[in-house]
N, C-alpha and C positions, 0 to 999 in steps of 0.2 A: 155682586157685580152684575150688571148687565152690559153686554156687549152690543153695540149700536153699528150696523154696517152702513155707512154713507152719511156724509155730513151736510145734506142738502137741508133746506127749511125744517122739514119734516123730522129728520134726523135729530138736529138740534132741538127742536121743540120737544121731542121725546125724551131728550136728557135733561132739558130744563124741568119737565114735568116731574121725571123720576127725582130730581134732586130736591124739588119742593117736598116730596115726600121721604126724603131721607136714605133715598137709594142711590147707592154709586153706579156711574156709567162710565164707559169708554167709547168713544166713537173712533172708528177706523174709516179712512177714507183714501181711495186710490189716486186721487187727484188733489188739487187745491180745495179749500173750503168752500162750500157750496159750489162745486165744481161745474155742475150744469149751468148755472147762472153765469158763472164765468165765461162760458164757451157761448152765450148768447152774442149776437151782433153788438159791437161796440156802442151803436147810437140807439139800441132798442129801447123801446118805452112799453111798459107792461099795459095790458089791458085792464087789470084791476087797480083799483085805488089803493093808496098805500096801506089804510088801516085793515084790509082785508088780507094782508100779508104778514101782518104782525105776529109775533109769538113771544110767549114769556110775559105779556102784559107790558111789554116795551113799546112806547109810542114810535111809529115810524112816520117821521114828517118829511115830506117830499117838497120840492120847491114849485112843482107843476102839480095839475090835477091827478096826475099819473106818474108813479115813480120810474126813474130810469135804471137801467142795469147798473150803472155805476153808483147810485144811491143805495139799490139793493145790497151790493156787495158790502158797501159800508155799513149798512144797518145789520147784516147778518154777523158780520165780523164783531160789530161791537156787542151784540146780544151775546155771542159766545164768550167774550171777554168779560161781560158783566157777570155772568154766571160761572166763571172760571171752569169752563167745560174741558174736560181731558180729552184733546183731540190728536189723533196720529194721522197725520198727512203723508201722501205719497207712498202709501203701502197697501198693496192690493191683498186682499183675502184668497186664499187658494182653498181652504176647506174648513168645514166646521165638524169636529168629532165630539164624542160622547153623547149625552142625554140631558134631558131636563134635569136641571140642579147642579151639573158637572159637564159643562160644555168646554171645549178647547178649540179656540179659533186660531188657525194657523195661517199666517200672512208670509209674504216673501222675506220678512225682516225678522219676525219673531212669532211667538206664540202666547195667547192670553186665555185666561181661564175666566169663566162667567157661568152665572146661574141660568141666565136667560140671554136670548139673542134676538135682536129686532134687524130686519132687513129693511132698509129705506133707501134704496139704491135708484129710485127714479126710474124714468124710461129714456133718458137723454143719452145714455152711454154708448149705444151702438145705432148707427145710420141704416135705415132700410136700403139695402143694395138695389141696383137697377138690374143686376145679373145680365149685364152687355159686355162684349168684347171692348177693351180699352178702358173700362170703368176705373181701373187702378193707376192710370197714368197721372203723374204729378200735376197736370192740369185740372183734374176732376177733384173737387172739393164738396164734401157733404156738410161742413162746418163753414159759416160765413163770418166773417170778421168786421171789415169796413170796406167801403168803396173805391178808395183813392188807387189801389194797385191795378184796378180794372178799367181807368180811363184809356179812351181810344183803342180798346180791345173788343173782339167779338165774342160776347158773352151769351151763353145759352143757359137760360133759368130752366129746372126742370121742376115742376110741382104746381099745384093750384091753390095753395092755402096761404095763411098769413105769412110765414116765412118767404114762401116765393114771391109774393106780392111786395113785400118790403125790399127784398134783394133787387128785384127787377127795377123798382123805382129809384133806390138809392144808387145803383149803378149806372143808370140811365142818366140821372141828374150829375154823376160825375163823368159824363161824356162817354160812356160805353154805348156800343152799338148792340143793344139788347134784343134777343128773342126769348119767349117764354113758350115752354112746350107742357100743355096740360093733358093729361090722360082720358079726361071726360070733355063733354060738350060745353062746359062752363066753368068758371072758376067757382070756389067753395063758397057758399052762402056765408059761411062763418068768418069770413075775412073781416078784419075791424071795420065797423061802418064809416070810419073817417078815411080809411085806406082804399075801399072798394071801388068808390066812383072814381078815384084818381087813377087806380090801374086800368080800370074799364076804359076810361076815356083816352088814356095814353095808347091803348091797343086800338081802340076805334079810330082813332086819328092817325094811326100807323106810326108814331114814334117809337114804339115797342112792337116788334112784330109778334103776334100770337098764332100759335100752333094747337088747335084743339082736336080731340079725338085722336092724338098722336103719341107715338112713344120712340124713345132712342132705340137705334138698331144697332150702331157700332160708332166707337169713338176713336180717332185717330189724331195725330200730332198737330195737324192744322185744319181737321173739318170734322163733321159729325154726320153720320146718316141716320135720317128720321123717317119713321114711316107714318104719312099723314092719309086722310080720306082721298086724297087726289094721287097717291102712290108715293113710293119712294123718293125722297130728296136730300141731296147733300148740300150742306151750308158750311160756309168759311166759320172756323172756330179756333179762339185762342184758350177760352176758360169754359168749363161746363160746372154750374153751381147747382148741385143736386139736391134741392130742398124736398126731399121724398119722404120725410118724417124719421122718426127714430123708434127704436124697441127696448124693452127692459132686458136685462141680462139674462135670458133664459138659461144659458149654459151654467150660469152660477146657481140659480134656483134649483135646476135639476141636481147639479153636484150637491146641494145642500139638503136634497131629498124633500123638496117642496112639491107636492103634486099640483100638475096644472090641468086645468079643463081641456077635455079632447077636441073641442072646436077650434075654429080659426083664432079666436081670441086668447086662447091659451093664458086665460087667468088663474093666478093662483089660487088654490082652494084654502079658504080660511073660514073662522068663526067671525060673523057679522057683528057681533057685539065685543069681542074681545081682540079680534086681528089675529088669533093664534091659528097656526097653520096645522096640517096633519102631522107635522113632526113637533111633538109636544115640547113647549117651552121656546119655540121658535116662532116669532111673529113678524108679519108684514105690516109695513105702514107708508102712507103717502100713495103718489101716482102709480107705484109699481104693482098696487092692488088691482089695476084695470088691466093688465096685460097688454094686448094690442090694442085695445080700446083707450087710446091715448087722448081722445078729445072729452072724456067724460069726467076725469079727475084732475084736480088742479092743487095748488098750495092753498087757496082759500077754502076748499071744501073737504081737505083732508088734515087740516090742523088739528081736528078733533080725535084724529087716530092717536096722537100723543097721549090724550087724557085716558082713552079707553085701554089703551095697552098699559100705563102706568097705574090705573085703577086696579086691572086685573092683577098685575104683578105685586103690587102692596096687598091686596086681599089675599093672595096666596102665601105670601111672606108671613102675614099675621096668622 
């Protein structure tokens, strides 16, 4: 038995590859199936085309040139059903005891025995904090759903990447009074090519107020203090949508005894061919392998991890 922590696309792909080799697996997930994708904005469209998100040789057919969040949720649900994967949902892992060949995974509900463990938790589980007073007020959100609730409200979007651009445009088109605050002097060049000119033009014409080389200083009930190149400024505010990025669950990795690099990336240390970590029998898979470098690994270029891990486990079994 192989225990996989995380039911994202790579966790599912690993379970499928193991099943093809006649190796049983159990997936444990602290949220819903493909929880990260579920938490994407309701109207989100993927940057990648559907065939690059496929797992288990199951075709992913989307209605448009690029799949939507809704289509992805249905696709991965059908993939799990097709292969009859054993998945435990809403069950958070607390610890992993034992050693290679005799692991015991302890969750908040039960304990499970497995010979190998695969950590495929992604990086969407924890938001990067702004570390400012007022950040934990109810009006501050690090996860965005859809724009309707922000109609006619004063909205400050924090961030300069894809998520920030999408959120600023969607809420503005829903009649919110939108400002976007960017830490650097420009928006990120990695913003989707069909979105970048849209957000840039809205800022240029003044429909969306842009604050560059700026940071949040303090958040209060009806206003926000920001530091700009021209000095400190107070703006009226109803909602702060902090699209500041996300990070892997480093606490869990440290608890599992996975060694991390000592630089700011904090990448888990693993064998590049097998994905096995310093803790023998415990593997990492998917975007969690990138640590804080969350712009390097995606579903499409980590699907191969499922094959590498499964091949290594099968080889050792023989």
